[in-house]
C-alpha positions as CSV (number, residue, x, y, z in Angstrom):
1,X,-36.6,10.3,4.4
2,X,-35.1,12.1,7.5
3,X,-31.3,12.6,7.9
4,X,-31.1,9.5,10.6
5,X,-32.8,7.5,8.0
6,X,-29.3,7.7,5.6
7,X,-27.1,6.9,8.4
8,X,-26.2,3.5,9.1
9,X,-23.3,1.7,11.3
10,X,-19.6,2.4,10.6
11,X,-18.1,-1.9,11.9
12,X,-15.4,-0.9,13.7
13,X,-15.6,1.8,15.0
14,X,-12.1,3.1,16.2
15,X,-10.7,6.1,18.2
16,X,-9.3,8.9,17.3
17,X,-6.1,8.0,19.1
18,X,-5.9,3.9,17.7
19,X,-5.8,5.8,13.7
20,X,-2.7,7.8,14.4
21,X,-1.1,4.3,15.8
22,X,-0.9,3.5,11.8
23,X,1.8,4.6,10.4
24,X,0.8,5.1,6.9
25,X,3.4,7.7,4.6
26,X,4.0,7.5,0.6
27,X,6.8,6.3,-1.2
28,X,7.7,6.1,-4.2
29,X,8.9,2.8,-5.9
30,X,12.0,2.4,-6.8
31,X,12.7,-0.6,-8.2
32,X,9.9,-3.2,-9.1
33,X,10.1,-6.9,-10.5
34,X,8.5,-10.6,-10.5
35,X,8.5,-13.2,-7.5
36,X,9.1,-15.9,-9.4
37,X,8.8,-18.2,-6.2
38,X,5.0,-16.4,-5.8
39,X,2.1,-19.0,-5.7
40,X,-0.1,-16.6,-7.3
41,X,1.7,-14.0,-9.9
42,X,3.1,-10.6,-7.1
43,X,5.9,-8.6,-7.9
44,X,8.7,-7.6,-5.2
45,X,9.0,-3.9,-4.7
46,X,11.5,-1.3,-3.7
47,X,10.2,1.5,-2.3
48,X,12.2,4.8,-1.2
49,X,10.2,6.4,2.0
50,X,12.1,9.5,3.1
51,X,13.9,9.3,5.9
52,X,12.9,5.5,6.6
53,X,15.1,4.4,4.1
54,X,14.1,2.4,1.2
55,X,11.9,-0.8,2.1
56,X,10.6,-3.5,0.8
57,X,7.2,-4.9,-0.2
58,X,5.8,-8.2,-1.9
59,X,2.6,-7.0,-3.9
60,X,0.1,-9.2,-5.8
61,X,-0.5,-6.0,-8.1
62,X,-0.3,-7.6,-11.5
63,X,-3.6,-7.1,-13.4
64,X,-3.0,-4.0,-13.5
65,X,0.7,-3.2,-13.6
66,X,4.1,-4.1,-15.4
67,X,7.2,-3.8,-12.8
68,X,8.1,-0.8,-15.5
69,X,5.2,0.9,-15.0
70,X,5.5,0.6,-11.5
71,X,8.6,2.4,-11.0
72,X,8.3,6.2,-10.6
73,X,5.0,6.1,-9.1
74,X,3.9,7.0,-5.8
75,X,2.2,4.9,-3.4
76,X,0.1,4.9,0.0
77,X,2.1,1.7,2.4
78,X,1.2,0.8,6.1
79,X,5.3,1.1,7.2
80,X,4.2,0.4,10.9
81,X,3.7,-3.8,10.6
82,X,6.3,-6.1,11.4
83,X,8.5,-7.8,8.3
84,X,6.8,-10.9,7.3
85,X,7.9,-13.7,4.5
86,X,6.5,-13.7,1.8
87,X,7.4,-16.1,-0.9
88,X,11.2,-16.1,-0.1
89,X,11.0,-12.1,0.4
90,X,11.1,-9.6,3.4
91,X,7.9,-7.3,2.9
92,X,9.0,-4.8,5.4
93,X,5.9,-2.5,4.1
94,X,2.6,-3.0,3.0
95,X,1.7,-1.6,0.2
96,X,-2.6,-0.1,-0.4
97,X,-5.0,-0.4,-2.7
98,X,-8.3,-1.1,-3.7
99,X,-10.4,-4.5,-5.1
100,X,-12.2,-3.3,-8.4
101,X,-15.3,-5.1,-9.6
102,X,-13.4,-8.3,-10.9
103,X,-10.9,-8.8,-7.4
104,X,-7.7,-6.7,-9.1
105,X,-5.8,-4.2,-6.5
106,X,-5.8,-0.8,-7.6
107,X,-2.9,1.0,-6.3
108,X,-4.0,3.8,-3.4
109,X,-1.8,6.7,-4.1
110,X,-1.7,10.3,-4.3
111,X,-3.7,13.8,-6.5
112,X,0.1,15.0,-6.6
113,X,3.9,14.7,-5.7
114,X,4.8,14.9,-2.2
115,X,7.2,14.1,-0.6
116,X,9.1,10.4,0.0
117,X,8.3,9.5,3.5
118,X,5.1,12.0,4.4
119,X,2.4,10.8,7.0
120,X,-1.1,10.7,5.5
121,X,-3.1,13.0,7.9
């Protein structure tokens, strides 16, 4: 096979300027609790994003994580979505992750501790 036969077209190709618009920053979870009002199991997280302050997020991450295990964990967040009301909570940031083979979310994070609010490059 040639190199061109190994390449596949990437869907939804964006320009570098599009990527720069997304505020992907790391933050540390400072509190986590069950969202009792959520239809699907979810936690309410408070995430310290350094200079951006502490922001709230609603996250359906209950399969792999307990609230106690989340506190102190650094996570990758999208910080420039508008606030969204989810099950009685105003979610200010989106905590990111990947679906495992069963569809449960595994959080995206960093290999080593970095300053809260650091931007993904």
